[in-house]
C-alpha beads as a LAMMPS data file, in Angstrom:
LAMMPS data file: protein, C-alpha beads

155 atoms
154 bonds

1 atom types
1 bond types

-500.0 500.0 xlo xhi
-500.0 500.0 ylo yhi
-500.0 500.0 zlo zhi

Masses

1 110.0

Atoms # bond

1 1 1 110.322 292.699 -436.164
2 1 1 108.954 294.612 -433.208
3 1 1 107.620 298.123 -433.739
4 1 1 106.395 301.059 -431.671
5 1 1 103.515 303.329 -432.768
6 1 1 103.405 306.836 -431.299
7 1 1 100.758 309.520 -431.186
8 1 1 101.697 313.178 -430.939
9 1 1 102.647 314.577 -427.499
10 1 1 99.506 315.581 -425.568
11 1 1 101.280 318.414 -423.742
12 1 1 101.979 320.146 -427.060
13 1 1 98.243 320.642 -427.728
14 1 1 96.612 320.852 -424.277
15 1 1 97.025 324.672 -424.013
16 1 1 95.003 325.166 -427.204
17 1 1 91.796 324.124 -425.462
18 1 1 92.027 327.095 -423.050
19 1 1 92.128 329.606 -425.920
20 1 1 89.113 331.512 -427.177
21 1 1 87.863 330.896 -430.696
22 1 1 89.351 334.263 -431.725
23 1 1 92.745 333.286 -430.275
24 1 1 92.583 329.967 -432.092
25 1 1 91.715 331.737 -435.338
26 1 1 94.795 333.938 -434.937
27 1 1 96.821 330.708 -434.915
28 1 1 94.971 329.349 -437.941
29 1 1 93.141 326.773 -435.803
30 1 1 89.443 326.104 -435.160
31 1 1 87.436 324.439 -432.399
32 1 1 85.022 321.700 -433.433
33 1 1 82.473 319.589 -431.586
34 1 1 82.330 316.066 -432.966
35 1 1 79.110 315.059 -434.651
36 1 1 77.695 311.552 -435.016
37 1 1 79.466 310.629 -438.241
38 1 1 80.053 306.911 -438.690
39 1 1 83.778 307.072 -437.968
40 1 1 84.783 309.841 -435.632
41 1 1 87.409 312.471 -436.269
42 1 1 90.874 310.934 -435.795
43 1 1 92.792 312.376 -432.847
44 1 1 96.535 312.311 -433.546
45 1 1 97.401 312.254 -429.840
46 1 1 95.417 309.238 -428.613
47 1 1 95.065 307.636 -432.052
48 1 1 91.392 307.132 -431.244
49 1 1 88.337 308.402 -433.104
50 1 1 86.088 311.019 -431.545
51 1 1 82.621 310.365 -430.202
52 1 1 79.655 312.746 -430.602
53 1 1 80.070 315.791 -428.366
54 1 1 83.871 315.551 -428.022
55 1 1 85.744 318.851 -428.199
56 1 1 88.432 318.914 -430.886
57 1 1 90.897 321.420 -432.247
58 1 1 91.702 321.359 -435.957
59 1 1 95.186 322.804 -436.305
60 1 1 97.983 322.895 -438.842
61 1 1 100.925 320.901 -437.516
62 1 1 104.442 320.340 -438.816
63 1 1 104.814 316.605 -438.337
64 1 1 108.017 316.252 -440.343
65 1 1 110.283 319.155 -439.362
66 1 1 113.365 318.092 -441.295
67 1 1 115.848 319.954 -443.468
68 1 1 114.950 318.040 -446.618
69 1 1 112.480 318.331 -449.481
70 1 1 110.194 316.035 -447.440
71 1 1 109.460 318.626 -444.753
72 1 1 105.679 318.374 -444.165
73 1 1 102.793 319.985 -442.357
74 1 1 99.061 319.457 -442.619
75 1 1 95.798 319.821 -440.742
76 1 1 95.250 317.416 -437.832
77 1 1 92.575 316.905 -435.172
78 1 1 93.440 316.693 -431.485
79 1 1 90.876 315.854 -428.816
80 1 1 90.600 317.490 -425.410
81 1 1 91.977 315.465 -422.506
82 1 1 93.532 312.644 -424.484
83 1 1 96.796 310.923 -423.557
84 1 1 99.537 310.100 -426.030
85 1 1 99.282 306.655 -427.618
86 1 1 102.568 304.778 -427.204
87 1 1 102.514 301.011 -427.662
88 1 1 104.745 298.222 -428.907
89 1 1 103.424 295.740 -431.487
90 1 1 99.911 297.174 -431.162
91 1 1 97.987 298.892 -433.952
92 1 1 95.289 301.260 -432.660
93 1 1 91.740 300.654 -433.853
94 1 1 91.757 304.101 -435.510
95 1 1 94.204 302.860 -438.156
96 1 1 92.206 299.707 -438.917
97 1 1 89.604 299.955 -441.674
98 1 1 91.216 302.965 -443.347
99 1 1 93.474 303.039 -446.384
100 1 1 96.937 304.125 -445.288
101 1 1 100.029 305.490 -446.987
102 1 1 103.117 304.374 -445.080
103 1 1 106.368 306.196 -445.783
104 1 1 109.869 305.266 -444.628
105 1 1 112.428 308.008 -443.993
106 1 1 116.158 307.818 -443.405
107 1 1 118.090 309.681 -440.703
108 1 1 118.371 312.731 -442.992
109 1 1 114.608 312.962 -443.560
110 1 1 114.796 311.581 -447.086
111 1 1 112.199 309.066 -448.251
112 1 1 113.579 305.527 -448.291
113 1 1 110.423 303.588 -449.205
114 1 1 106.636 303.586 -449.203
115 1 1 103.576 301.379 -449.293
116 1 1 99.822 301.819 -449.710
117 1 1 97.833 299.375 -447.557
118 1 1 94.517 298.780 -445.874
119 1 1 94.750 299.250 -442.109
120 1 1 94.266 295.569 -441.376
121 1 1 97.493 294.921 -443.326
122 1 1 99.575 297.584 -441.568
123 1 1 101.885 295.173 -439.722
124 1 1 103.090 293.717 -443.027
125 1 1 103.910 297.162 -444.414
126 1 1 105.714 298.107 -441.208
127 1 1 107.801 294.931 -441.332
128 1 1 108.694 295.399 -445.019
129 1 1 109.588 299.073 -444.670
130 1 1 111.574 298.785 -441.437
131 1 1 113.554 295.921 -443.025
132 1 1 115.077 298.547 -445.342
133 1 1 118.436 299.314 -443.687
134 1 1 118.185 303.036 -444.515
135 1 1 114.765 303.384 -442.827
136 1 1 115.090 305.256 -439.524
137 1 1 111.323 305.681 -438.912
138 1 1 107.958 305.544 -440.664
139 1 1 105.100 307.985 -441.009
140 1 1 101.575 306.718 -441.503
141 1 1 99.104 308.942 -443.364
142 1 1 95.397 308.574 -444.091
143 1 1 95.649 307.963 -447.829
144 1 1 92.530 309.741 -449.126
145 1 1 92.935 313.118 -447.370
146 1 1 96.723 312.725 -447.167
147 1 1 96.971 313.872 -443.565
148 1 1 99.438 312.587 -441.000
149 1 1 98.241 309.807 -438.707
150 1 1 101.147 308.430 -436.619
151 1 1 104.849 307.673 -436.322
152 1 1 106.323 304.164 -436.252
153 1 1 109.773 303.236 -434.951
154 1 1 111.657 300.026 -434.357
155 1 1 111.078 298.767 -430.822

Bonds

1 1 1 2
2 1 2 3
3 1 3 4
4 1 4 5
5 1 5 6
6 1 6 7
7 1 7 8
8 1 8 9
9 1 9 10
10 1 10 11
11 1 11 12
12 1 12 13
13 1 13 14
14 1 14 15
15 1 15 16
16 1 16 17
17 1 17 18
18 1 18 19
19 1 19 20
20 1 20 21
21 1 21 22
22 1 22 23
23 1 23 24
24 1 24 25
25 1 25 26
26 1 26 27
27 1 27 28
28 1 28 29
29 1 29 30
30 1 30 31
31 1 31 32
32 1 32 33
33 1 33 34
34 1 34 35
35 1 35 36
36 1 36 37
37 1 37 38
38 1 38 39
39 1 39 40
40 1 40 41
41 1 41 42
42 1 42 43
43 1 43 44
44 1 44 45
45 1 45 46
46 1 46 47
47 1 47 48
48 1 48 49
49 1 49 50
50 1 50 51
51 1 51 52
52 1 52 53
53 1 53 54
54 1 54 55
55 1 55 56
56 1 56 57
57 1 57 58
58 1 58 59
59 1 59 60
60 1 60 61
61 1 61 62
62 1 62 63
63 1 63 64
64 1 64 65
65 1 65 66
66 1 66 67
67 1 67 68
68 1 68 69
69 1 69 70
70 1 70 71
71 1 71 72
72 1 72 73
73 1 73 74
74 1 74 75
75 1 75 76
76 1 76 77
77 1 77 78
78 1 78 79
79 1 79 80
80 1 80 81
81 1 81 82
82 1 82 83
83 1 83 84
84 1 84 85
85 1 85 86
86 1 86 87
87 1 87 88
88 1 88 89
89 1 89 90
90 1 90 91
91 1 91 92
92 1 92 93
93 1 93 94
94 1 94 95
95 1 95 96
96 1 96 97
97 1 97 98
98 1 98 99
99 1 99 100
100 1 100 101
101 1 101 102
102 1 102 103
103 1 103 104
104 1 104 105
105 1 105 106
106 1 106 107
107 1 107 108
108 1 108 109
109 1 109 110
110 1 110 111
111 1 111 112
112 1 112 113
113 1 113 114
114 1 114 115
115 1 115 116
116 1 116 117
117 1 117 118
118 1 118 119
119 1 119 120
120 1 120 121
121 1 121 122
122 1 122 123
123 1 123 124
124 1 124 125
125 1 125 126
126 1 126 127
127 1 127 128
128 1 128 129
129 1 129 130
130 1 130 131
131 1 131 132
132 1 132 133
133 1 133 134
134 1 134 135
135 1 135 136
136 1 136 137
137 1 137 138
138 1 138 139
139 1 139 140
140 1 140 141
141 1 141 142
142 1 142 143
143 1 143 144
144 1 144 145
145 1 145 146
146 1 146 147
147 1 147 148
148 1 148 149
149 1 149 150
150 1 150 151
151 1 151 152
152 1 152 153
153 1 153 154
154 1 154 155
Protein backbone atom coordinates (compact mmCIF):
# COMPACT_ATOMS: atom_id res chain seq x y z
CA UNK A 1 0.00 0.00 0.00
CA UNK A 2 1.34 3.40 -0.95
CA UNK A 3 1.36 6.17 1.65
CA UNK A 4 2.05 9.89 1.86
CA UNK A 5 3.75 11.54 4.87
CA UNK A 6 3.10 15.24 5.43
CA UNK A 7 4.74 17.87 7.58
CA UNK A 8 2.79 20.87 8.82
CA UNK A 9 2.26 23.80 6.41
CA UNK A 10 5.29 26.13 6.48
CA UNK A 11 3.18 29.23 5.75
CA UNK A 12 1.25 28.70 8.99
CA UNK A 13 4.39 29.25 11.10
CA UNK A 14 6.62 31.57 9.03
CA UNK A 15 5.11 34.79 10.52
CA UNK A 16 6.10 33.69 14.03
CA UNK A 17 9.78 34.25 13.29
CA UNK A 18 9.19 38.00 12.71
CA UNK A 19 7.67 38.44 16.18
CA UNK A 20 9.57 39.72 19.19
CA UNK A 21 10.12 37.42 22.15
CA UNK A 22 7.47 39.40 24.06
CA UNK A 23 4.97 38.94 21.22
CA UNK A 24 5.73 35.23 21.12
CA UNK A 25 5.25 34.99 24.88
CA UNK A 26 1.81 36.59 24.52
CA UNK A 27 0.95 33.68 22.21
CA UNK A 28 2.39 31.13 24.64
CA UNK A 29 5.37 30.47 22.34
CA UNK A 30 9.13 30.79 22.83
CA UNK A 31 12.13 31.25 20.54
CA UNK A 32 14.97 28.76 20.91
CA UNK A 33 18.40 28.41 19.33
CA UNK A 34 19.31 24.78 18.78
CA UNK A 35 22.22 23.46 20.79
CA UNK A 36 24.53 20.58 19.90
CA UNK A 37 22.45 17.79 21.39
CA UNK A 38 22.96 14.41 19.75
CA UNK A 39 19.63 14.43 17.91
CA UNK A 40 18.38 17.86 17.02
CA UNK A 41 14.99 19.29 17.86
CA UNK A 42 12.38 17.82 15.50
CA UNK A 43 10.83 20.38 13.15
CA UNK A 44 7.23 19.42 12.33
CA UNK A 45 7.29 21.32 9.04
CA UNK A 46 10.34 19.81 7.31
CA UNK A 47 10.38 16.63 9.41
CA UNK A 48 14.11 17.17 9.84
CA UNK A 49 16.12 17.60 13.03
CA UNK A 50 17.73 20.92 13.86
CA UNK A 51 21.44 21.61 13.71
CA UNK A 52 23.35 23.75 16.25
CA UNK A 53 22.53 27.43 15.79
CA UNK A 54 19.17 26.90 14.03
CA UNK A 55 16.38 29.25 15.09
CA UNK A 56 13.27 27.43 16.31
CA UNK A 57 9.91 28.38 17.72
CA UNK A 58 8.34 26.15 20.36
CA UNK A 59 4.60 26.66 20.09
CA UNK A 60 1.41 24.93 21.16
CA UNK A 61 -0.39 23.63 18.08
CA UNK A 62 -3.75 21.96 17.58
CA UNK A 63 -2.83 19.12 15.26
CA UNK A 64 -6.13 17.27 15.55
CA UNK A 65 -8.90 19.88 15.35
CA UNK A 66 -11.85 17.51 15.28
CA UNK A 67 -15.22 17.48 17.02
CA UNK A 68 -14.51 14.28 18.93
CA UNK A 69 -12.97 13.26 22.25
CA UNK A 70 -9.68 12.84 20.33
CA UNK A 71 -9.20 16.56 19.70
CA UNK A 72 -5.50 17.20 20.46
CA UNK A 73 -2.92 19.93 20.83
CA UNK A 74 0.63 19.86 22.13
CA UNK A 75 3.95 21.66 21.97
CA UNK A 76 5.86 21.39 18.68
CA UNK A 77 9.09 22.82 17.27
CA UNK A 78 9.20 24.58 13.91
CA UNK A 79 12.43 25.74 12.30
CA UNK A 80 12.95 29.02 10.47
CA UNK A 81 12.97 28.79 6.68
CA UNK A 82 11.96 25.16 6.33
CA UNK A 83 9.69 23.82 3.59
CA UNK A 84 6.85 21.39 4.19
CA UNK A 85 7.80 17.72 3.88
CA UNK A 86 5.44 15.96 1.46
CA UNK A 87 6.56 12.62 0.03
CA UNK A 88 5.08 9.34 -1.13
CA UNK A 89 6.48 6.05 0.21
CA UNK A 90 9.36 7.89 1.90
CA UNK A 91 9.97 8.01 5.65
CA UNK A 92 12.01 11.04 6.73
CA UNK A 93 15.21 10.37 8.67
CA UNK A 94 13.75 12.27 11.65
CA UNK A 95 11.27 9.44 12.28
CA UNK A 96 13.92 6.71 12.08
CA UNK A 97 15.62 5.73 15.34
CA UNK A 98 12.82 7.04 17.55
CA UNK A 99 10.02 5.10 19.20
CA UNK A 100 6.74 6.12 17.61
CA UNK A 101 3.08 5.86 18.52
CA UNK A 102 1.00 5.58 15.35
CA UNK A 103 -2.72 6.23 15.62
CA UNK A 104 -5.40 5.63 12.99
CA UNK A 105 -8.47 7.88 12.89
CA UNK A 106 -11.72 7.53 10.99
CA UNK A 107 -13.47 10.30 9.04
CA UNK A 108 -15.20 11.48 12.25
CA UNK A 109 -11.92 11.87 14.16
CA UNK A 110 -12.47 8.75 16.24
CA UNK A 111 -9.56 6.40 16.89
CA UNK A 112 -9.74 3.29 14.71
CA UNK A 113 -6.43 1.63 15.64
CA UNK A 114 -2.94 2.15 17.00
CA UNK A 115 0.55 0.72 17.10
CA UNK A 116 3.79 1.37 18.99
CA UNK A 117 6.87 0.84 16.81
CA UNK A 118 10.50 1.75 16.36
CA UNK A 119 10.99 4.20 13.50
CA UNK A 120 12.75 1.66 11.31
CA UNK A 121 9.53 -0.40 11.40
CA UNK A 122 7.18 2.47 10.53
CA UNK A 123 6.21 1.21 7.06
CA UNK A 124 4.80 -1.99 8.57
CA UNK A 125 2.66 -0.06 11.05
CA UNK A 126 1.43 2.25 8.30
CA UNK A 127 0.46 -0.71 6.11
CA UNK A 128 -1.34 -2.50 8.96
CA UNK A 129 -3.23 0.58 10.14
CA UNK A 130 -4.24 1.87 6.70
CA UNK A 131 -5.54 -1.63 5.88
CA UNK A 132 -8.29 -0.99 8.45
CA UNK A 133 -11.25 0.10 6.29
CA UNK A 134 -12.36 2.72 8.84
CA UNK A 135 -8.93 4.42 8.89
CA UNK A 136 -9.06 7.75 7.04
CA UNK A 137 -5.58 8.96 8.11
CA UNK A 138 -2.83 8.33 10.65
CA UNK A 139 -1.02 10.54 13.13
CA UNK A 140 2.51 9.71 14.18
CA UNK A 141 3.68 10.83 17.62
CA UNK A 142 7.05 10.64 19.36
CA UNK A 143 6.16 8.02 21.96
CA UNK A 144 8.19 9.18 24.97
CA UNK A 145 7.17 12.87 25.05
CA UNK A 146 3.84 12.14 23.34
CA UNK A 147 4.07 15.05 20.93
CA UNK A 148 2.78 15.09 17.38
CA UNK A 149 5.27 14.26 14.63
CA UNK A 150 3.48 13.89 11.26
CA UNK A 151 0.37 12.93 9.33
CA UNK A 152 0.11 9.89 7.05
CA UNK A 153 -2.49 9.38 4.32
CA UNK A 154 -3.10 6.82 1.62
CA UNK A 155 -1.37 7.84 -1.61
